[in-house]
C-alpha positions, 0 to 999 in steps of 0.5 A: 690632617693625618688620614688615620683613626679619629683624624682620618674619620674627621677628614672623611666626614668633611669630604662627605659633608662638602660633597653633599652640600655642593650637590644640594646647592647646585641641584645635582641631587634631590636626595634629602637623606644625605646619602653618599654614593647614591648617584652611582646607584649604590649608596655607601653611607647615610648622614641622616641614618648612619646605622643603615650602612653599618656606621655608628651614631656614638662612640659607644655604638656597636658599629664604632670601629677601634681607631687604633686598629689600623688594619681595619679601614685605617682605624675606621676612617670611613665607618667612624666618619658618621660621627661628624657627618651626621651633624650636617643632617642635624643642622639641616633638620634644625633649619640651617640652609645649605649656604649657611652650612657651607660657610660654617663648615669651611670656616671651621676647617680654617680653625682646625689643626691637623691633629684635631679630634672630635672635641676640637671639631665641636669647638671649631664649629661653635666658633664658626657659628659665632664668627658667622653670626648664626642663630644660637639654636644651632649651637644648641643642636650641635651641643646636644648632638655631640653630647648624644654621640659621646664626643664631649666630656 
């Protein structure tokens, strides 16, 4: 996808999510806070508590970077990645295993188009849950999380 603004933030979120899932599944970390960069000694992002590192939890959050301001972090690709990456922590908190998450996120990547935005990510995740035959409660978790973040109209 285009590494700019919303699509870039989605790209960055998927990278963080898959990286953390691989570390957790391969037992390369015992981090249960879903931090990024913790193995280098200085975490830079938290998927469990995005505000800890100055990232937004909603579109109307004071930390939300204007995706049209390309002079700042390509439109907030790193800062705004939390809007999607925090969904992975919410799913773990709801009882989804790392293996299930890996399957769900990978399947959703196959569904997304290069210029997909937040609502399309939601739709691809819901479709991925259905394709994988996962419990309905995960749909509820994702729907609430996306609504709380202001990403569904």
